[in-house]
C-alpha positions as CSV (number, residue, x, y, z in Angstrom):
1,M,-69.9,9.3,-238.2
2,M,-66.5,9.3,-236.2
3,H,-66.4,5.6,-236.8
4,R,-66.9,5.8,-240.5
5,R,-64.1,8.6,-240.8
6,S,-61.7,6.6,-238.9
7,L,-62.4,3.6,-241.1
8,L,-61.9,5.6,-244.2
9,A,-58.7,7.0,-242.8
10,G,-57.4,3.5,-242.2
11,S,-57.8,2.4,-245.3
12,A,-56.2,5.3,-247.2
13,A,-52.8,3.8,-246.7
14,T,-53.8,0.6,-248.5
15,L,-55.2,2.2,-251.3
16,A,-52.8,4.8,-251.8
17,A,-50.1,2.5,-253.0
18,P,-49.6,3.2,-256.7
19,A,-45.8,2.0,-256.3
20,I,-46.9,-1.3,-255.1
21,V,-49.7,-1.7,-257.7
22,S,-47.2,-0.9,-260.5
23,R,-44.8,-3.3,-259.2
24,A,-47.3,-6.2,-259.4
25,N,-48.3,-5.3,-262.9
26,A,-44.5,-5.0,-263.8
27,A,-44.9,-8.4,-265.6
28,S,-48.1,-7.4,-267.5
29,S,-48.6,-4.9,-270.4
30,F,-51.1,-3.0,-268.1
31,D,-50.1,0.4,-267.2
32,W,-51.9,2.6,-264.7
33,Q,-50.1,5.6,-265.8
34,R,-51.1,5.0,-269.7
35,Y,-53.3,8.1,-269.5
36,K,-51.2,10.3,-267.4
37,G,-52.2,13.8,-268.1
38,T,-55.8,13.3,-269.0
39,H,-58.7,15.0,-267.2
40,I,-62.3,13.3,-266.9
41,E,-65.3,14.2,-265.3
42,V,-67.4,11.9,-263.2
43,N,-71.3,12.3,-262.6
44,L,-72.3,10.3,-259.2
45,T,-75.7,9.6,-257.5
46,K,-75.5,11.4,-254.0
47,N,-75.0,8.1,-251.6
48,P,-72.4,6.6,-249.3
49,R,-70.9,4.6,-252.2
50,S,-70.2,8.1,-253.9
51,D,-68.6,9.4,-250.5
52,V,-66.1,6.6,-250.5
53,L,-65.2,7.2,-254.1
54,Q,-64.6,11.0,-253.7
55,H,-62.7,10.2,-250.5
56,H,-60.2,8.2,-252.3
57,Q,-60.2,10.1,-255.6
58,K,-56.8,11.9,-254.9
59,E,-55.5,8.4,-254.5
60,F,-56.6,7.2,-257.9
61,E,-55.0,10.5,-259.5
62,A,-51.7,9.5,-257.8
63,L,-52.1,6.0,-259.2
64,T,-53.0,7.1,-262.8
65,G,-52.1,10.6,-263.2
66,I,-55.3,11.3,-264.5
67,S,-57.3,14.1,-263.1
68,V,-60.8,13.9,-261.9
69,G,-63.7,16.3,-261.4
70,S,-66.7,14.6,-259.7
71,E,-70.1,15.9,-258.6
72,Q,-72.8,14.1,-256.6
73,I,-76.4,14.8,-257.3
74,P,-79.6,13.5,-255.6
75,E,-81.0,10.6,-257.6
76,Q,-84.3,12.2,-258.5
77,Q,-82.3,15.1,-260.1
78,Q,-79.5,13.2,-261.4
79,R,-81.4,10.7,-263.5
80,P,-83.4,13.1,-265.8
81,K,-80.4,15.5,-265.9
82,A,-78.1,12.8,-267.2
83,A,-80.8,11.6,-269.7
84,I,-80.9,14.9,-271.2
85,E,-77.4,15.6,-271.4
86,M,-76.7,12.2,-273.2
87,A,-79.5,12.5,-275.7
88,S,-78.0,15.9,-276.6
89,G,-74.8,13.9,-277.7
90,S,-72.6,16.2,-275.6
91,P,-72.6,15.2,-272.2
92,S,-70.5,17.0,-269.7
93,F,-69.2,13.7,-267.9
94,D,-67.3,10.8,-269.1
95,V,-68.2,8.5,-266.4
96,I,-71.7,8.1,-264.5
97,M,-73.1,6.0,-261.9
98,V,-76.3,4.4,-263.2
99,S,-79.3,3.1,-261.5
100,L,-80.0,0.1,-263.4
101,H,-83.3,-0.7,-262.1
102,V,-84.6,2.7,-263.3
103,S,-82.4,3.5,-266.2
104,K,-81.0,0.5,-267.8
105,R,-83.6,0.0,-270.8
106,L,-83.7,3.8,-271.4
107,F,-80.1,4.1,-271.6
108,G,-79.5,0.8,-273.3
109,N,-81.9,1.6,-276.0
110,A,-80.6,4.7,-276.8
111,H,-77.0,3.3,-276.8
112,W,-75.9,6.1,-274.6
113,L,-73.1,3.9,-272.7
114,Q,-70.0,2.1,-273.8
115,D,-69.9,-1.7,-273.9
116,V,-66.9,-2.6,-271.9
117,R,-66.3,-6.1,-272.9
118,D,-63.3,-5.6,-275.1
119,Y,-61.7,-3.7,-272.4
120,I,-62.3,-6.5,-269.8
121,K,-60.7,-8.8,-272.3
122,N,-57.8,-6.6,-273.2
123,P,-54.7,-7.2,-270.8
124,E,-53.3,-4.0,-272.0
125,M,-56.6,-2.1,-270.6
126,T,-57.5,-4.0,-267.4
127,A,-55.3,-4.7,-264.5
128,P,-54.4,-8.4,-264.1
129,D,-55.6,-8.3,-260.5
130,W,-58.9,-6.7,-261.2
131,D,-60.7,-10.1,-261.5
132,F,-63.9,-9.9,-263.3
133,A,-64.9,-13.4,-262.4
134,D,-65.2,-12.1,-258.7
135,F,-68.5,-10.3,-259.6
136,G,-71.7,-11.9,-258.6
137,A,-73.6,-13.6,-261.5
138,G,-76.8,-11.8,-260.9
139,A,-75.3,-8.4,-260.7
140,V,-73.4,-9.2,-264.1
141,K,-76.5,-10.2,-265.6
142,T,-78.4,-7.0,-264.5
143,A,-75.4,-4.9,-265.9
144,T,-76.0,-6.7,-269.4
145,Q,-78.3,-5.5,-271.9
146,A,-80.7,-7.9,-273.6
147,D,-78.5,-7.9,-276.7
148,G,-75.6,-9.0,-274.9
149,R,-73.7,-5.6,-274.5
150,M,-72.4,-5.0,-271.0
151,D,-72.3,-1.3,-270.8
152,S,-71.8,-0.8,-267.2
153,V,-69.8,-2.6,-264.4
154,P,-72.1,-3.5,-261.3
155,L,-70.9,-1.5,-258.0
156,N,-73.7,-2.1,-255.6
157,P,-76.8,-4.3,-255.4
158,D,-79.3,-3.6,-252.9
159,L,-80.4,-7.1,-252.3
160,W,-83.7,-8.1,-250.7
161,I,-83.6,-10.4,-247.8
162,I,-85.9,-11.9,-245.0
163,F,-85.2,-9.9,-241.5
164,W,-86.5,-12.6,-238.7
165,N,-87.2,-12.5,-235.1
166,K,-85.4,-15.3,-233.6
167,A,-87.0,-15.2,-230.1
168,L,-90.5,-15.3,-231.6
169,F,-89.6,-18.1,-233.7
170,K,-88.0,-20.0,-230.8
171,A,-91.0,-19.3,-228.7
172,K,-93.3,-21.3,-231.0
173,G,-90.7,-23.9,-231.8
174,L,-90.2,-23.0,-235.3
175,P,-87.1,-23.3,-237.4
176,F,-86.6,-20.6,-240.2
177,P,-88.7,-21.6,-243.2
178,A,-86.9,-23.6,-245.8
179,S,-89.4,-22.5,-248.5
180,M,-91.8,-19.8,-249.4
181,D,-94.7,-22.3,-248.7
182,E,-93.2,-22.6,-245.1
183,L,-92.8,-19.1,-244.7
184,V,-96.4,-18.4,-245.2
185,A,-97.4,-21.3,-242.8
186,S,-95.0,-20.0,-240.3
187,A,-96.4,-16.2,-240.4
188,Y,-99.8,-17.8,-239.7
189,K,-98.4,-19.7,-236.9
190,L,-96.5,-16.6,-235.3
191,T,-99.6,-14.5,-235.6
192,D,-101.6,-13.8,-232.6
193,K,-103.7,-10.5,-232.7
194,S,-104.9,-11.1,-229.4
195,K,-101.4,-10.4,-228.1
196,G,-100.5,-8.0,-231.0
197,T,-97.9,-10.3,-232.5
198,Y,-97.8,-10.7,-236.1
199,G,-96.0,-13.2,-238.5
200,Y,-95.1,-10.8,-241.2
201,V,-94.8,-7.2,-242.1
202,G,-94.0,-5.7,-245.5
203,R,-94.9,-2.7,-247.9
204,G,-98.6,-2.3,-248.3
205,L,-98.2,1.3,-249.9
206,K,-98.9,1.4,-253.9
207,N,-95.9,1.7,-256.0
208,A,-93.5,0.9,-253.1
209,N,-94.8,-2.6,-252.7
210,I,-93.9,-3.9,-256.0
211,P,-90.8,-5.8,-255.0
212,C,-92.9,-7.6,-252.2
213,W,-94.8,-9.3,-255.0
214,T,-91.9,-9.8,-257.5
215,S,-89.9,-11.4,-254.9
216,W,-92.4,-14.4,-254.5
217,M,-92.6,-14.4,-258.4
218,L,-88.9,-15.1,-258.6
219,G,-89.6,-18.1,-256.6
220,Q,-91.4,-19.4,-259.6
221,D,-88.4,-18.3,-261.9
222,A,-91.0,-15.8,-263.3
223,Y,-90.5,-12.2,-264.5
224,T,-92.8,-9.3,-265.0
225,T,-91.8,-9.1,-268.7
226,N,-90.3,-11.2,-271.4
227,P,-86.5,-10.7,-272.0
228,E,-86.8,-8.1,-274.6
229,G,-89.2,-5.9,-272.2
230,T,-91.8,-5.9,-275.0
231,K,-94.7,-8.2,-273.4
232,L,-96.2,-8.3,-269.9
233,L,-96.1,-11.5,-268.1
234,T,-98.0,-10.1,-265.1
235,D,-101.2,-12.1,-265.4
236,T,-99.6,-15.6,-265.5
237,P,-100.2,-18.3,-263.2
238,E,-97.1,-17.6,-261.7
239,A,-97.6,-14.0,-261.4
240,I,-100.9,-14.7,-259.7
241,W,-99.5,-17.1,-257.3
242,G,-97.0,-14.3,-256.2
243,A,-99.9,-12.0,-255.8
244,E,-101.9,-14.4,-253.8
245,M,-99.0,-15.1,-251.4
246,Y,-98.5,-11.3,-251.2
247,Q,-102.4,-11.1,-250.3
248,K,-102.2,-13.9,-247.7
249,L,-99.1,-12.2,-245.8
250,M,-100.5,-8.7,-245.8
251,R,-104.2,-9.4,-245.2
252,D,-104.0,-12.1,-242.6
253,T,-100.5,-12.0,-240.8
254,A,-99.4,-8.2,-241.0
255,P,-100.2,-5.4,-238.2
256,P,-103.2,-3.3,-238.7
257,G,-102.5,-0.2,-241.0
258,S,-99.7,-2.2,-243.1
259,I,-101.8,-1.3,-246.2
260,G,-100.1,2.1,-246.1
261,F,-96.7,0.9,-244.9
262,N,-93.4,1.8,-246.8
263,W,-90.1,0.6,-245.9
264,Y,-89.9,3.1,-242.7
265,E,-93.2,1.8,-241.2
266,S,-92.3,-1.8,-241.7
267,Q,-88.7,-1.4,-240.4
268,T,-90.2,0.6,-237.3
269,S,-92.8,-2.3,-236.6
270,F,-90.3,-5.0,-237.0
271,S,-87.9,-3.2,-234.6
272,Q,-90.7,-3.2,-231.9
273,G,-90.2,-6.9,-231.4
274,K,-93.7,-8.1,-232.2
275,V,-93.3,-9.1,-235.9
276,G,-91.9,-12.3,-237.1
277,M,-90.6,-11.4,-240.6
278,W,-89.9,-8.5,-242.7
279,L,-88.9,-8.7,-246.5
280,D,-87.0,-5.6,-247.7
281,G,-83.8,-4.3,-248.6
282,V,-80.6,-5.1,-246.7
283,G,-79.6,-1.5,-246.8
284,F,-82.1,-1.2,-243.9
285,S,-80.1,-3.5,-241.4
286,A,-78.2,-0.7,-239.5
287,P,-81.1,0.6,-237.3
288,L,-82.0,-3.1,-236.2
289,I,-78.8,-3.4,-234.4
290,D,-79.0,-0.1,-232.8
291,P,-80.0,-0.2,-229.3
292,K,-81.4,3.2,-229.5
293,S,-83.9,2.4,-232.2
294,S,-84.5,-1.3,-231.9
295,K,-85.7,-3.9,-229.5
296,V,-84.6,-6.6,-231.6
297,V,-80.7,-6.1,-231.3
298,H,-80.1,-9.5,-229.9
299,D,-82.9,-11.4,-231.7
300,V,-82.8,-10.1,-235.4
301,G,-81.7,-12.8,-237.9
302,F,-80.8,-12.3,-241.6
303,A,-81.6,-14.8,-244.2
304,V,-81.9,-15.3,-247.8
305,V,-85.4,-15.3,-249.2
306,P,-86.5,-18.9,-249.1
307,K,-86.7,-20.9,-252.3
308,G,-90.0,-21.0,-254.3
309,P,-91.7,-23.8,-256.1
310,K,-89.2,-23.4,-259.0
311,A,-86.3,-21.2,-257.9
312,Q,-84.5,-19.2,-255.3
313,H,-83.7,-15.6,-256.2
314,S,-83.1,-12.5,-254.1
315,A,-84.7,-9.3,-255.9
316,S,-81.9,-6.7,-256.3
317,F,-81.7,-3.1,-257.5
318,V,-78.3,-2.4,-258.9
319,D,-76.1,0.8,-259.1
320,S,-73.3,0.4,-261.6
321,M,-70.5,2.5,-263.2
322,A,-70.4,3.4,-266.8
323,I,-68.6,5.1,-269.5
324,T,-70.6,7.5,-271.8
325,A,-70.5,6.4,-275.5
326,A,-69.9,10.1,-276.5
327,S,-66.8,10.4,-274.3
328,K,-63.6,11.3,-276.1
329,K,-61.6,10.1,-273.2
330,K,-62.9,6.5,-272.8
331,G,-59.7,5.0,-271.9
332,A,-58.9,7.2,-269.0
333,A,-62.6,6.6,-268.1
334,W,-62.4,3.0,-268.3
335,Y,-59.4,3.3,-265.7
336,Y,-61.6,5.1,-263.3
337,V,-64.4,2.6,-263.8
338,Q,-62.2,-0.5,-263.1
339,W,-60.6,1.3,-260.1
340,A,-64.1,2.4,-258.7
341,T,-65.1,-1.2,-258.8
342,S,-62.0,-2.9,-257.6
343,K,-61.7,-5.1,-254.5
344,K,-60.1,-2.6,-252.5
345,I,-62.7,0.3,-252.9
346,M,-65.5,-2.4,-252.8
347,G,-63.8,-3.5,-249.4
348,D,-63.8,-0.1,-248.1
349,I,-67.5,0.4,-249.1
350,L,-68.4,-2.8,-247.1
351,S,-66.3,-1.8,-244.1
352,T,-67.6,1.5,-243.5
353,G,-71.1,0.4,-243.9
354,S,-71.6,2.4,-247.2
355,G,-73.3,-0.4,-249.0
356,T,-73.3,-4.2,-250.3
357,P,-70.7,-4.3,-252.9
358,A,-71.2,-6.4,-256.1
359,R,-67.8,-8.5,-255.5
360,L,-68.1,-11.8,-253.8
361,S,-64.5,-12.1,-252.1
362,V,-65.2,-9.1,-249.9
363,Y,-67.6,-11.1,-247.9
364,S,-65.2,-13.6,-246.9
365,D,-62.1,-11.4,-246.5
366,P,-60.8,-11.9,-243.0
367,A,-60.2,-8.4,-241.9
368,L,-63.6,-7.4,-243.5
369,V,-65.3,-10.0,-241.6
370,K,-63.7,-9.3,-238.3
371,T,-64.6,-5.5,-238.5
372,N,-68.1,-5.9,-240.0
373,K,-70.7,-4.6,-237.4
374,F,-73.4,-7.0,-238.7
375,G,-71.7,-10.1,-238.0
376,P,-71.1,-13.3,-239.8
377,E,-74.7,-14.2,-240.5
378,W,-75.3,-11.1,-242.2
379,L,-72.3,-11.4,-244.5
380,D,-73.2,-14.9,-245.3
381,T,-76.6,-13.9,-246.3
382,V,-75.4,-11.0,-248.5
383,K,-72.9,-13.4,-250.2
384,K,-75.6,-16.0,-250.8
385,S,-78.0,-13.5,-252.1
386,Q,-75.5,-12.1,-254.4
387,A,-75.2,-15.3,-256.0
388,V,-79.0,-15.8,-256.6
389,S,-79.8,-12.2,-257.4
390,A,-82.2,-11.3,-259.9
391,P,-84.0,-7.6,-260.9
392,G,-86.8,-6.8,-258.7
393,L,-88.3,-4.6,-261.2
394,P,-88.9,-5.1,-264.9
395,E,-86.2,-3.6,-267.3
396,I,-88.5,-1.3,-269.2
397,V,-88.5,2.4,-269.9
398,P,-91.7,3.4,-267.9
399,V,-90.8,1.8,-264.6
400,T,-92.3,4.4,-262.7
401,E,-95.7,4.1,-264.4
402,F,-95.4,0.1,-263.9
403,R,-95.1,0.6,-260.2
404,D,-98.0,2.8,-260.0
405,V,-100.5,0.6,-261.9
406,F,-99.6,-2.5,-260.5
407,G,-98.9,-1.1,-257.1
408,V,-102.6,-0.1,-256.9
409,A,-103.5,-3.6,-258.1
410,L,-101.7,-5.1,-255.2
411,T,-102.9,-2.8,-252.7
412,N,-106.4,-3.7,-253.6
413,T,-105.7,-7.2,-252.8
414,I,-105.1,-6.4,-249.2
415,T,-108.7,-5.2,-248.9
416,G,-110.0,-8.5,-250.4
417,A,-109.9,-7.8,-254.2
418,D,-109.2,-11.1,-256.2
419,P,-105.5,-11.0,-257.1
420,A,-106.2,-12.7,-260.5
421,K,-108.8,-10.1,-261.5
422,E,-106.6,-7.1,-260.2
423,L,-103.4,-8.3,-262.3
424,R,-105.4,-8.9,-265.6
425,K,-107.1,-5.5,-265.3
426,A,-103.7,-3.9,-264.6
427,T,-102.0,-6.0,-267.4
428,A,-104.7,-4.8,-269.8
429,A,-104.1,-1.1,-268.8
430,F,-100.4,-1.1,-268.9
431,Q,-99.6,-3.3,-272.2
432,P,-100.3,0.0,-274.1
433,V,-98.2,2.1,-272.3
434,L,-95.3,-0.4,-272.7
435,D,-96.1,-0.8,-276.4
436,K,-95.6,3.1,-276.9
437,S,-92.5,3.2,-274.9
438,N,-90.9,0.4,-277.3
439,K,-91.8,2.0,-280.5
440,K,-88.7,3.3,-282.6
441,T,-88.7,7.0,-282.7
């Protein structure tokens, strides 16, 4: 905690420099003080990124003359509370942090968020150094609705990567796999149940296990629904291929009991040094390099999910910043959004270990590279994963129900059920739920 505070304090001088920024923009028509005297309210999800935003809030106020009231709410309360307020037409906030992997389609269908494309294009509304091209393409795609509206700006994609044990690979004379097929083959070669060594570990627990299937589907450049989110594509040959891969890894190469594993149990298992590979979110990296909790501190490797037969993608779960369509202070709200998603703020999010920001430049910034505790391989993996990121969950309203239904189907395959039959049954059961959610009210 002391390390985090010192990093935050150290970056304050850089961020609290309105005079410098104003001079840099002197030749442009943009003015950070344009909305001086305005007050806005910001609704944040409780997480480390929100800590960074609140820590630097006074600097934003000094830079713009805009006063800010902000509140952090645990995500399980924030999402329904925010939806109720926006549905009323009079939300109490002007800016909101949105979990796109849960709320994108719900908020998009209702047009509760402001399209920011015109703001981005307008030199009077967007700082010349904001640099929209710096955002990862996958995160931008996730923040864009099916009809082309960009109604939020990506802040932090939680990317899925492969954690791997270099010592176990070296002992078997194996290189890191270059493809998904090679990954499965390596998992089998690394598994020696008589010695308690396993090639792979991952989530077997229903609901939590969906990204462990969709990650492999993405290697077929396949998604769980059509782009409009109206038709399931969960029983296609590509979807079945992904489920078969999931089954092989979990049934034949994973530790006993992994059918009940979530991320925590998977992380604990991998950190003990007897597992070759683990697929999960990059946000779970920290304990693996902590000597107090990990036996793989010197052996852990970080890698982009290998390419599949048709594509290479990293499943991602994106948090973004958005302006409420009902806000009467959209200009000031946009100033906050662009500040919150600026290179300086995102650099601080990275340097304090608060997340993996959506901007690509922060991963090659010399100062951030030098101080990053995870090392250059981790930074390179995150940057490359950003470039190939894709949604790890379907962009539909009933996401939770989807995870429940298909999570059960996947768990069943671990005990020997046929993947094709399980997916067909789940697809038939869930399509009516999806149809109902898409009916116009």
